[in-house]
N, C-alpha and C positions, 0 to 999 in steps of 0.2 A: 520275173520268175512267177510261175504259176502256183497253184495250191498244192499240186502233187510233187513229191520229191523227183528231181530230174526233169521237171517240166519247165523249160525256159527257152527264150528266144533271144538271139543276139542280132543287133542291127547297128550299122554304122551311122554317123551323123549324116553322111552323104545320102545313104539310102532313106533315112528318115526325112530329110529335106525333100527328096524326090517324091516320096509318098504324100507328104504334106502338100506340096505344090500341085500334084495331080488331084488330090481331093479338094483343094481350094478351087481348082478350075471346075470340078464337078459342081460344087456349091454355086459358083458364078453362073454356070449354065442353067441352073435351076432358078436363077433370078435373085439369089441372095446377094445383098450388098452391105456396105458399112452401116452399122447401127441396127440391122435386123436381129431379132431374137430367135435362137435355135435351141431346141431341147435335144439332148443326147441320151438315149436309153439303151445302155450297153453294160455288159459285165466288164470286169477289170482285164481287158485285153489290149494288145498293141493298137488295134484300130480305134479304141477310145481316145488314146493319146493323139493319134493322127487327126481324128476329127476335131479335138479340142484345139490343136495347134493350127489346123486349117481355118477354123473360125476366127482365131486370133489374127491370122495372117491377112484375112480380108476385112477385119474390123467388125465382125459379127459377134454379138454377145451370145454366150452359151450357158446353158444350165444343164448340169449332169444329174440325171436320175438313174440310180444304179438299178440293175436288172432284177433285184430282189423285191422291188415295190410292186404292188398290185396294179391292175388296170385302172382302178378308181383313183388311186393315189397319183398315178401318172397323168390322168385326165385333169385332176385338180391342179397339178403343177403347170401343165401346159396352158390351162386357162388363166392361172394366176400371172404367168409371165407374158402371156399374149404372144406366144411364139408362132413363127410363120413356117417352120419346118421342124420335123421330128426325124432324127437319125437313129436308126436301130441296127 
């Protein structure tokens, strides 16, 4: 459910699995492998959940930085965790 009344999305487990597998394949095609660190910079949307689950599916560690953070804060978090990919 979104912030606005009536703003919601419904998805089945099957649809979610399909989207997670698709995105996991995208990550693999970018060279991400088990143990890699990834930062995710997104608002609270369905794609954030898909990205988190795709990282978990291939064994990559993820750090979520919510979209309200400034560019400087994002930069500090990226450097601190030594991530190899940023998902926005």
